[in-house]
C-alpha positions as CSV (number, residue, x, y, z in Angstrom):
1,M,138.3,62.9,24.2
2,S,138.9,65.7,22.1
3,T,136.6,68.1,20.2
4,A,138.1,66.8,16.7
5,I,137.7,63.3,17.2
6,R,133.9,63.7,18.4
7,L,133.2,65.9,15.2
8,A,135.1,63.3,12.9
9,I,133.2,60.7,14.7
10,A,129.8,62.6,14.2
11,L,130.6,63.2,10.5
12,A,131.4,59.4,10.0
13,V,128.1,58.2,10.9
14,A,126.2,61.5,9.3
15,A,128.2,60.2,6.1
16,A,127.2,56.6,6.5
17,L,123.4,57.3,7.3
18,A,123.2,59.2,4.3
19,A,125.0,56.6,2.1
20,G,122.6,53.9,3.5
21,W,119.7,56.4,2.9
22,V,120.6,56.7,-1.3
23,Y,121.1,53.3,-1.3
24,A,117.9,52.4,-0.3
25,E,116.4,54.9,-2.2
26,G,117.7,53.3,-5.3
27,Q,116.9,49.9,-4.5
28,S,113.3,51.4,-3.8
29,R,113.2,52.9,-7.3
30,V,114.0,50.1,-9.1
31,A,111.7,47.8,-7.2
32,V,108.8,50.3,-7.9
33,H,109.8,50.4,-11.9
34,A,109.9,46.6,-11.7
35,S,106.6,45.9,-10.4
36,S,104.9,48.8,-12.7
37,G,106.5,46.9,-15.3
38,A,105.3,43.5,-14.5
39,I,101.7,45.0,-13.8
40,N,101.6,46.6,-17.2
41,A,102.7,43.3,-18.8
42,T,100.1,41.1,-17.1
43,Y,97.2,40.1,-19.7
44,V,94.5,38.2,-19.3
45,T,92.6,36.7,-21.9
46,L,88.8,36.3,-20.9
47,P,86.6,33.1,-22.2
48,R,84.0,33.7,-24.7
49,V,80.8,34.4,-23.6
50,E,77.9,32.8,-24.8
51,V,74.4,34.7,-24.8
52,V,71.6,31.9,-24.2
53,G,68.7,33.9,-23.5
54,R,67.3,37.4,-22.7
55,R,65.7,38.5,-19.7
56,D,61.6,40.0,-19.8
57,T,62.7,43.5,-18.3
58,S,59.1,44.6,-18.7
59,G,58.0,44.2,-15.4
60,I,61.6,46.0,-13.7
61,A,60.2,49.2,-15.9
62,K,57.0,48.9,-14.5
63,V,58.3,49.1,-11.0
64,A,60.6,51.5,-11.7
65,A,58.2,53.7,-13.0
66,S,55.5,53.4,-10.0
67,G,58.6,54.7,-7.6
68,A,58.4,51.2,-5.6
69,A,61.7,50.5,-3.8
70,A,63.0,47.1,-5.3
71,L,63.9,44.3,-2.6
């Protein structure tokens, strides 16, 4: 096989790989834009919370002041 044919085959393979690379890069970019748009458009409405009572925190402050480790 002549050198020109080998060179032509090598260039064809390189061109095919480059075209596949460019196509994959474009598809990856499209996927990133689509997923980031979906993430930013997702809103969650949390239910309202009713406070029923308050905890007595005076004992916690005393323990923290004494330097004892909480279990």
